[in-house]
C-alpha positions as CSV (number, residue, x, y, z in Angstrom):
1,M,74.8,-11.2,56.8
2,S,74.8,-10.8,60.2
3,N,76.9,-13.2,62.2
4,V,74.0,-14.4,63.9
5,S,72.2,-15.5,60.9
6,R,75.4,-16.7,59.3
7,S,76.0,-19.2,62.5
8,I,72.5,-20.6,62.3
9,I,71.6,-20.8,58.7
10,P,70.3,-23.4,57.4
11,I,69.4,-24.1,61.1
12,F,66.1,-21.8,60.8
13,T,65.8,-20.6,64.5
14,A,63.5,-17.8,64.8
15,V,62.9,-14.5,63.8
16,A,66.7,-13.6,63.7
17,I,66.4,-16.1,60.4
18,F,62.8,-15.6,59.3
19,G,62.3,-11.8,58.7
20,P,59.0,-10.3,59.0
21,T,57.7,-9.7,54.9
22,A,54.9,-7.3,53.9
23,S,51.4,-8.1,55.2
24,G,49.5,-9.9,52.8
25,Q,50.1,-8.1,50.0
26,T,49.3,-9.9,46.5
27,R,49.9,-8.5,43.3
28,S,46.7,-9.3,41.5
29,G,44.4,-12.7,41.4
30,T,42.1,-14.2,43.5
31,A,44.7,-15.7,46.0
32,G,44.9,-12.5,48.1
33,P,41.7,-12.9,50.3
34,E,42.9,-16.5,51.3
35,I,46.7,-16.1,51.9
36,P,46.2,-13.8,55.5
37,D,44.5,-16.8,56.7
38,L,46.7,-19.5,55.4
39,R,49.8,-17.2,57.2
40,K,47.9,-17.1,60.4
41,Q,47.7,-20.9,60.4
42,Y,51.6,-21.4,59.3
43,V,52.9,-18.9,62.2
44,N,50.7,-20.2,64.5
45,L,51.8,-23.9,64.0
46,V,55.3,-23.2,63.5
47,R,55.5,-20.9,67.0
48,A,54.7,-24.2,68.4
49,L,58.8,-25.0,67.9
50,F,60.0,-22.0,70.0
51,D,59.5,-20.2,73.4
52,D,58.2,-16.9,74.2
53,S,61.3,-14.9,74.8
54,P,62.2,-12.2,72.2
55,D,64.5,-14.5,70.2
56,Q,62.3,-17.6,70.5
57,K,64.5,-20.2,71.4
58,L,64.0,-23.7,70.3
59,I,62.0,-25.7,73.0
60,H,61.9,-29.5,72.8
61,I,58.7,-31.1,71.7
62,G,57.7,-34.6,71.5
63,D,58.5,-36.4,68.1
64,E,54.4,-36.9,67.6
65,Q,53.9,-33.0,67.9
66,A,57.0,-32.5,66.0
67,A,55.2,-34.6,62.7
68,N,52.3,-33.1,63.5
69,V,53.7,-29.6,62.9
70,A,55.9,-30.9,60.1
71,K,52.9,-32.6,58.4
72,G,50.5,-29.5,59.1
73,A,53.1,-26.9,57.5
74,R,53.8,-28.6,54.4
75,A,50.1,-29.1,53.8
76,I,49.2,-25.4,54.5
77,L,52.1,-24.6,52.0
78,Q,50.8,-26.8,49.4
79,K,47.2,-25.6,49.6
80,G,48.6,-22.0,49.1
81,I,50.8,-23.0,46.4
82,L,48.0,-24.2,44.2
83,L,46.0,-21.2,45.1
84,L,49.1,-19.0,43.5
85,L,49.3,-21.0,40.6
86,D,45.4,-21.0,39.9
87,S,45.6,-17.1,40.3
88,Y,49.1,-16.3,38.8
89,G,50.1,-19.2,36.6
90,N,53.4,-18.6,35.1
91,D,54.2,-15.5,37.0
92,A,57.6,-17.0,38.8
93,A,57.8,-13.6,41.0
94,A,54.4,-13.6,42.3
95,I,54.2,-17.1,43.3
96,K,57.5,-16.7,45.2
97,K,56.4,-13.7,47.0
98,G,53.0,-15.4,47.7
99,I,55.1,-18.5,49.5
100,N,56.8,-15.3,51.6
101,D,53.8,-14.0,52.7
102,I,52.2,-17.2,53.5
103,Q,55.6,-17.8,55.8
104,G,55.2,-14.4,57.5
105,E,57.8,-14.3,60.0
106,Y,59.4,-17.5,59.3
107,A,59.8,-16.6,55.6
108,V,63.5,-17.3,54.4
109,P,65.1,-13.5,54.7
110,P,67.1,-11.9,51.6
111,D,70.2,-12.0,53.5
112,A,70.1,-15.9,53.4
113,A,71.4,-16.2,49.9
114,D,74.4,-17.8,51.3
115,A,72.4,-20.5,52.1
116,T,69.7,-21.0,49.8
117,N,67.9,-19.5,46.7
118,L,64.5,-20.6,48.0
119,P,61.7,-19.6,47.3
120,F,61.9,-21.1,44.0
121,A,59.5,-20.5,41.3
122,D,59.8,-22.1,37.4
123,P,57.2,-22.2,34.5
124,F,57.5,-24.6,32.1
125,I,55.2,-26.7,29.3
126,I,55.5,-30.3,28.7
127,F,53.7,-31.5,25.8
128,G,51.0,-28.8,25.7
129,E,50.5,-28.8,29.2
130,D,51.0,-25.9,31.9
131,G,53.5,-27.0,34.6
132,A,55.7,-25.4,37.7
133,A,58.7,-26.5,39.5
134,I,58.0,-24.9,42.9
135,G,60.9,-24.6,45.8
136,Y,60.5,-24.0,49.3
137,L,62.1,-24.4,53.0
138,S,59.2,-25.6,55.4
139,A,60.0,-24.5,59.0
140,D,58.6,-27.2,60.2
141,S,61.5,-28.5,62.0
142,P,64.5,-26.9,63.8
143,Y,66.3,-27.2,60.7
144,G,63.7,-26.5,58.4
145,Q,63.0,-28.8,55.3
146,P,64.0,-27.8,51.5
147,Y,61.4,-29.3,49.1
148,L,61.5,-29.3,45.1
149,E,58.0,-29.8,43.8
150,F,56.4,-30.1,40.6
151,Y,52.9,-29.2,39.6
152,T,50.9,-29.3,36.5
153,Q,47.8,-28.0,35.0
154,S,45.1,-30.6,33.6
155,N,41.4,-29.6,32.6
156,G,41.9,-26.1,34.4
157,H,42.9,-27.5,37.6
158,W,46.5,-27.7,39.1
159,G,48.0,-30.8,41.0
160,L,51.0,-31.5,42.9
161,R,52.6,-34.5,40.6
162,A,56.0,-35.2,42.1
163,S,58.5,-33.9,44.9
164,V,61.9,-34.2,45.9
165,G,64.1,-32.7,48.8
166,E,63.7,-34.8,51.6
167,E,67.6,-36.0,51.5
168,Y,68.5,-32.4,52.0
169,A,67.3,-32.0,55.5
170,R,69.6,-29.9,57.3
171,H,71.3,-28.8,54.4
172,S,71.8,-25.6,52.4
173,F,69.6,-25.9,49.3
174,F,70.3,-24.1,45.9
175,V,68.1,-25.0,42.7
176,A,69.0,-24.3,38.9
177,K,66.9,-25.1,35.8
178,L,69.0,-27.1,32.8
179,P,68.0,-27.1,29.5
180,S,66.3,-30.4,28.8
181,P,68.1,-32.4,25.9
182,L,65.0,-34.7,25.8
183,A,61.5,-33.7,24.9
184,G,58.9,-33.7,27.3
185,Q,61.0,-33.6,30.4
186,A,62.2,-30.1,32.4
187,W,65.3,-30.6,34.3
188,Y,66.4,-29.4,37.4
189,L,70.0,-29.3,39.1
190,V,70.0,-29.2,42.7
191,W,72.8,-29.0,45.4
192,G,74.1,-28.3,49.0
193,S,76.0,-29.4,51.9
194,M,75.2,-30.5,55.4
195,N,75.1,-27.7,57.9
196,G,77.7,-28.4,60.5
197,D,80.1,-30.4,58.4
198,T,83.6,-28.7,58.6
199,G,84.5,-30.1,54.9
200,A,81.3,-28.4,53.2
201,R,81.1,-31.5,51.5
202,L,78.6,-31.0,48.2
203,A,75.7,-33.2,47.3
204,L,74.4,-32.3,43.9
205,R,71.5,-34.2,42.0
206,L,70.2,-33.5,38.8
207,Y,66.1,-34.3,38.9
208,A,64.3,-34.8,35.4
209,F,60.1,-34.3,35.5
210,D,58.3,-35.8,32.8
211,G,54.6,-34.7,33.5
212,T,53.9,-37.3,35.9
213,S,57.1,-38.2,37.8
214,V,60.7,-37.4,38.5
215,R,63.8,-39.3,38.5
216,T,67.4,-38.6,39.1
217,V,69.1,-38.4,36.1
218,W,72.8,-37.8,37.4
219,K,74.3,-37.1,41.2
220,R,77.8,-36.2,42.7
221,D,78.6,-36.7,46.7
222,G,81.5,-35.5,48.9
223,L,82.7,-32.5,46.7
224,V,84.9,-31.0,49.5
225,R,83.8,-27.1,49.9
226,G,82.6,-27.2,46.7
227,K,81.0,-24.5,44.7
228,V,78.6,-24.7,41.9
229,H,78.2,-22.2,38.8
230,V,75.5,-22.4,36.2
231,S,75.4,-20.6,33.0
232,G,73.0,-22.1,30.4
233,G,73.8,-26.0,29.8
234,Q,77.0,-25.6,31.1
235,V,78.0,-26.5,35.2
236,T,81.5,-25.6,36.6
237,L,82.3,-27.3,39.5
238,E,84.9,-25.9,41.8
239,Y,86.2,-28.3,44.6
240,E,89.5,-29.5,47.0
241,K,90.7,-33.1,46.2
242,A,90.8,-33.5,50.1
243,Y,89.5,-31.9,53.2
244,Q,92.4,-29.7,54.4
245,S,94.3,-30.4,51.2
246,N,97.2,-27.8,50.3
247,E,96.9,-28.6,46.3
248,P,95.3,-26.4,44.0
249,R,91.7,-26.6,43.8
250,V,89.9,-28.7,41.0
251,T,87.9,-27.2,38.4
252,E,85.6,-29.2,36.0
253,I,83.2,-27.8,33.3
254,L,80.3,-30.0,32.7
255,F,77.4,-30.3,29.9
256,V,74.3,-31.1,29.7
257,T,73.9,-34.6,27.8
258,T,70.9,-37.2,27.5
259,N,73.4,-39.0,30.4
260,G,73.2,-36.1,32.6
261,L,76.3,-34.1,32.8
262,E,79.5,-34.8,31.2
């Protein structure tokens, strides 16, 4: 990743971060004709946050306008996600590509892998109903806002059922699916650290979605310079005992249980 990108991710502040993507190409299905229009709406809306200089510097806008940008950008993405789910169903790669196509020049670029693994798409089935966990970063503020949303299909129609991520504003943001020990639930681990925190303190949440609502099963906060490694139902945490500690890093190996991670 370039020094410029590293210094401002996850403060997503212009084309240097949101690299251009392919223009409106889709793999198949019926979403294709509507994606370019949604991209135009999204890009025009988010561009209000930046000036007209080549590097698109942030400008100050009022709270009311900022709120309208945030609300509008998310609504465009949610509309697009429903179209993508209708068209591609359980094709996670096509859904992620579609999200990038909608976001256009403000899509998360591949070299942001040290700050996020969004967009994220994971199909699942709960009690015979198709569902999907969809994660995205909405460039609706100077810092971007990550969301993890849960959709299900009922009577042939997809709908948004639950959402998390608001507390991760101005954070790096990663999502990993964990095997659920409880029938009829889909479990996802989320983690990230606050941008600008010199201790890079990690916050983790384990969410369970039951087809209608989402709950927090387990959480940890304040892991200094924390790292997370997920392998199946095993989660390895590495972190320092304290900020600027000279002691060896701590390693914890946790496993999925009905109570969360133990």
